[in-house]
C-alpha positions in Angstrom: -83.8 -197.9 60.9 -83.5 -200.9 58.1 -84.1 -201.3 54.6 -83.8 -204.1 51.9 -81.0 -202.6 49.0 -80.4 -203.4 45.3 -76.7 -203.8 45.6 -76.4 -205.9 42.1 -79.4 -208.1 40.3 -80.9 -210.9 41.4 -83.3 -211.6 44.6 -80.6 -213.5 45.8 -78.6 -210.2 45.9 -80.9 -207.9 47.8 -79.3 -207.0 51.3 -81.3 -206.6 54.3 -79.2 -203.1 55.8 -79.4 -200.8 58.8 -78.6 -197.2 58.7 -79.2 -193.9 60.4 -82.9 -192.3 59.5 -82.6 -189.7 56.5 -82.1 -186.4 57.1 -85.4 -184.6 57.3 -85.7 -180.9 54.9 -88.4 -178.5 54.6 -91.5 -179.5 52.6 -91.3 -183.0 53.7 -92.3 -185.7 55.7 -91.0 -188.7 57.3 -93.0 -192.1 57.1 -93.0 -195.0 59.3 -94.0 -197.7 56.5 -96.4 -200.6 58.1 -97.1 -202.2 54.9 -95.7 -202.5 51.4 -97.3 -204.3 48.5 -95.4 -206.0 45.3 -96.1 -205.7 41.9 -94.5 -207.3 38.8 -92.6 -204.1 38.4 -91.0 -204.4 41.6 -89.6 -208.0 40.8 -88.4 -207.3 37.2 -86.4 -204.2 39.1 -85.1 -206.4 40.9 -83.7 -208.7 38.4 -82.5 -206.6 36.0 -85.3 -206.8 33.4 -86.7 -203.6 33.5 -83.8 -201.0 33.6 -80.4 -202.6 32.9 -78.7 -199.6 33.4 -80.2 -198.5 37.2 -78.5 -197.0 39.8 -77.3 -199.0 42.4 -77.5 -199.4 45.3 -81.1 -199.0 44.8 -84.2 -199.3 47.6 -86.6 -201.6 45.8 -90.4 -201.0 45.6 -93.6 -198.6 44.8 -95.7 -199.3 46.6 -95.9 -198.7 50.7 -98.3 -197.3 53.2 -97.5 -196.0 56.5 -97.9 -193.2 59.3 -96.4 -189.9 59.4 -93.7 -189.8 62.1 -92.2 -186.5 61.8 -92.6 -183.3 59.0 -90.1 -180.7 57.8 -89.9 -177.0 58.3 -93.1 -175.3 55.8 -95.1 -178.6 55.3 -98.5 -178.0 55.6 -100.4 -181.1 54.5 -99.7 -183.3 57.0 -99.4 -183.9 61.4 -98.2 -186.7 62.7 -100.0 -189.8 63.3 -101.7 -189.3 59.7 -102.3 -192.4 57.7 -101.0 -191.8 54.3 -99.3 -193.1 50.9 -96.8 -192.9 49.0 -97.5 -192.1 45.0 -96.0 -194.0 42.6 -94.5 -190.8 40.6 -93.3 -188.5 42.8 -93.4 -185.7 40.2 -96.7 -186.3 38.6 -98.9 -184.2 40.7 -101.7 -183.6 38.3 -102.6 -183.0 34.7 -101.5 -185.0 31.5 -98.2 -187.0 31.4 -95.1 -185.3 30.5 -91.1 -186.8 30.1 -90.7 -184.5 33.5 -93.4 -186.1 35.1 -92.6 -189.9 34.7 -89.5 -188.9 36.4 -89.1 -190.0 40.1 -90.7 -193.3 40.0 -90.7 -194.7 43.5 -87.9 -198.1 43.3 -86.5 -197.4 40.1 -85.4 -193.7 39.6 -85.2 -193.1 43.0 -85.7 -195.1 46.1 -88.9 -197.0 47.0 -90.7 -198.3 49.7 -89.1 -201.0 51.2 -87.4 -199.4 54.0 -89.4 -199.3 58.0 -88.8 -195.4 56.7 -89.0 -193.1 54.0 -88.7 -189.3 53.4 -90.7 -187.8 50.8 -92.4 -184.9 49.7 -95.3 -183.4 51.0 -96.3 -183.6 48.2 -95.9 -187.3 47.0 -98.4 -188.4 49.5 -102.0 -188.9 50.1 -104.3 -190.0 52.2 -105.1 -193.1 52.8 -109.1 -194.0 53.2 -110.1 -194.7 57.0 -111.8 -198.1 56.4 -108.4 -200.2 55.2 -105.6 -201.5 57.3 -102.0 -200.4 56.1 -101.5 -203.6 54.5 -104.6 -203.5 52.5 -104.0 -199.6 51.6 -100.4 -200.6 51.0 -101.9 -202.4 47.6 -102.9 -199.2 45.9 -100.1 -196.3 44.5 -99.9 -198.7 41.6 -102.4 -201.5 40.6 -105.5 -199.6 41.6 -104.4 -196.7 40.0 -103.2 -198.3 36.9 -106.4 -199.8 37.1 -108.5 -197.0 37.8 -107.5 -195.1 34.9 -107.5 -197.8 32.5 -111.1 -198.0 32.9 -112.4 -194.3 33.4 -109.6 -192.1 31.8 -109.2 -194.2 29.1 -112.0 -196.2 28.2 -114.9 -193.6 30.3 -116.7 -197.1 31.8 -120.5 -196.9 31.9 -123.1 -199.3 33.2 -124.1 -201.9 30.4 -120.1 -201.6 29.1 -118.2 -204.9 29.1 -114.6 -205.6 30.4 -112.3 -208.6 29.6 -109.4 -208.7 32.3 -106.2 -211.1 31.5 -105.6 -213.0 34.7 -106.0 -212.6 38.4 -103.0 -210.3 39.6 -102.9 -206.9 41.3 -104.1 -205.1 38.1 -106.8 -207.3 37.0 -108.4 -207.8 40.1 -108.7 -204.4 40.7 -109.9 -203.9 37.3 -112.6 -206.5 38.4 -114.0 -204.4 41.5 -113.8 -201.5 39.6 -116.2 -202.3 36.9 -118.0 -203.9 39.0 -118.6 -201.1 40.8 -119.2 -198.7 37.3 -122.2 -201.5 36.6 -120.0 -203.2 34.0 -120.1 -207.4 33.2 -116.6 -208.2 33.1 -115.6 -211.2 32.0 -112.4 -213.0 33.0 -109.3 -215.2 32.0 -107.0 -217.5 34.2 -104.9 -220.6 34.0 -106.7 -221.8 37.4 -110.1 -222.7 38.0 -109.4 -221.9 41.4 -108.8 -218.5 40.8 -111.8 -218.2 38.4 -114.0 -219.3 41.8 -111.9 -216.6 43.3 -113.0 -214.4 40.9 -116.6 -215.3 40.6 -116.7 -214.3 44.0 -115.8 -210.8 43.9 -118.4 -210.3 41.5 -116.5 -211.7 37.7 -119.5 -212.1 35.6 -118.1 -215.3 33.0 -114.4 -216.9 33.2 -112.8 -219.4 30.9 -109.3 -221.3 32.0 -106.7 -220.2 29.1 -104.6 -223.9 29.6 -107.7 -225.5 28.9 -109.5 -223.5 26.3 -106.2 -221.5 25.3 -108.8 -218.8 22.5 -110.1 -216.9 24.9 -110.5 -214.1 22.3 -113.3 -216.4 20.8 -114.7 -217.0 23.7 -114.8 -213.4 24.8 -116.6 -212.4 21.2 -119.2 -215.2 21.9 -120.2 -213.8 25.5 -121.0 -210.4 23.7 -122.9 -211.8 21.4 -120.3 -211.6 18.2 -119.9 -208.0 19.0 -117.1 -208.0 20.9 -116.1 -206.1 24.2 -115.8 -202.6 25.0 -112.6 -203.0 27.2 -109.5 -205.3 27.2 -107.1 -204.2 30.4 -104.2 -205.8 28.6 -101.5 -207.0 31.0 -99.8 -209.6 28.4 -98.0 -207.3 25.9 -97.7 -208.3 22.1 -97.8 -211.8 23.3 -101.6 -211.4 23.8 -102.5 -208.5 22.0 -103.6 -210.3 18.5 -105.7 -212.1 20.7 -107.0 -209.1 22.8 -107.8 -206.9 19.2 -109.8 -210.3 18.0 -111.9 -210.1 21.4 -112.6 -206.4 20.8 -115.7 -204.8 19.4 -115.3 -202.4 16.2 -114.2 -199.3 17.9 -112.9 -201.3 20.7 -110.3 -200.0 23.1 -106.7 -202.1 25.3 -105.7 -200.5 28.0 -102.0 -201.7 27.3 -100.7 -202.0 30.8 -98.0 -205.1 31.0 -96.0 -207.5 29.2 -96.4 -210.5 30.8 -96.8 -213.2 28.2 -93.2 -211.9 26.6 -92.8 -210.3 23.1 -93.8 -211.1 20.0 -91.7 -211.5 16.9 -93.9 -209.7 14.6 -97.6 -208.0 15.4 -100.3 -207.9 12.9 -101.3 -203.9 13.0 -104.7 -204.6 10.3 -107.4 -205.5 13.4 -106.4 -201.4 14.4 -107.9 -199.9 11.6 -110.1 -202.7 10.3 -111.7 -202.4 13.7 -110.6 -198.8 14.3 -109.9 -199.9 17.7 -107.6 -197.7 20.0 -104.6 -198.8 22.2 -103.5 -196.4 25.1 -100.9 -197.2 27.1 -101.7 -196.5 30.8 -98.8 -196.3 33.2 -100.6 -195.6 36.8 -101.3 -192.3 36.8 -100.9 -188.8 38.5 -101.7 -187.7 42.5 -104.8 -186.4 41.7 -106.1 -189.6 40.0 -105.0 -191.2 43.7 -107.0 -189.1 45.2 -110.2 -189.1 43.2 -109.8 -193.1 43.0 -109.7 -193.3 47.3 -112.6 -190.9 47.1 -114.9 -194.1 44.8 -113.0 -196.6 47.1 -114.1 -194.9 50.3 -117.5 -194.5 49.2 -118.2 -198.0 48.5 -115.9 -199.4 51.2 -113.8 -201.5 48.1 -111.7 -204.0 49.8 -108.4 -204.7 48.1 -107.5 -208.7 47.9 -104.6 -209.6 49.3 -103.1 -212.8 48.9 -100.8 -213.6 51.2 -98.8 -211.6 53.7 -94.9 -211.9 54.2 -92.5 -210.3 57.1 -90.3 -208.0 56.6 -87.6 -209.7 56.9 -89.1 -212.5 53.9 -89.1 -210.1 51.6 -86.7 -211.8 49.1 -89.5 -214.9 49.7 -92.5 -212.8 48.7 -90.4 -212.3 45.7 -90.0 -215.7 44.8 -94.2 -215.6 45.3 -94.8 -212.8 42.7 -92.4 -214.8 40.7 -94.1 -218.4 40.6 -97.0 -216.8 39.7 -99.5 -218.2 42.0 -101.2 -215.5 43.7 -104.2 -213.8 43.5 -104.6 -210.4 44.0 -102.1 -208.3 46.0 -98.5 -209.6 47.8 -98.1 -208.1 50.8 -95.1 -207.5 52.8 -95.7 -206.4 56.6 -93.1 -203.9 57.9 -92.5 -204.2 61.7 
């Protein structure tokens, strides 16, 4: 089998190696990986910005889909030939989060999916929707489950609600797609008019280029007649959070997901109590969340948006593309 390894931090330090296949224990499943997809977390892990104390060498990437090729003793969920994806946190099967459940994240705490084969617990897999290719299904474990929980577990999005997405990365585009399934009005920002047009083709109601119109919080407020939006899917972090506060209605919700805009020196928290806002951190979700989301994806015949597909040996180039921030939707690496 082949795999990508992080022996030291930095994209240029990545190594493609060959090794014997991993042993298969009772309760475990061997999966032939067909595709992986990238998240910003994967780039940060490789760069050493996510966990500077990462145990190395480490196989990166949390998201992948493939085919079951062998099962260990006592495996009842799966058989060879089943199409599956790994869950982001291998220990979070259902219920709310906990310290114990939050351990075992693929590509961080344990080796991830950037390999031709992986061995995972039978409980650490879900069946992928029949209408999706492996490349499409590989986009689901992190970004899609995160967006799903932001809209429905955190905000209980209903028809007529208003949702603001920031940018056109994986989580934001999935939030757009799930928002439209729910009957919400979805507004979005981007630094690119071309990306906004692509988002409008997916159902975005209104979009704003924040490079040419930096006061996007005023624009979002105006789109709701001065009331403010119900939900901001916040991927920027403290660099954009003050504007998100201004864009929200009284009693509105921030689903806090990312830190793409960096860290601010100070954060004025007065709008939180003045407008009685809710801020809820979202760190992916459980296996049960993934299963529920897949049911909705299947029912709606939803198709993930793929920006581009790289070959397995082009994995470093795929990370460079992520680093450039030029993508709209998900970056996929096909494993052959």
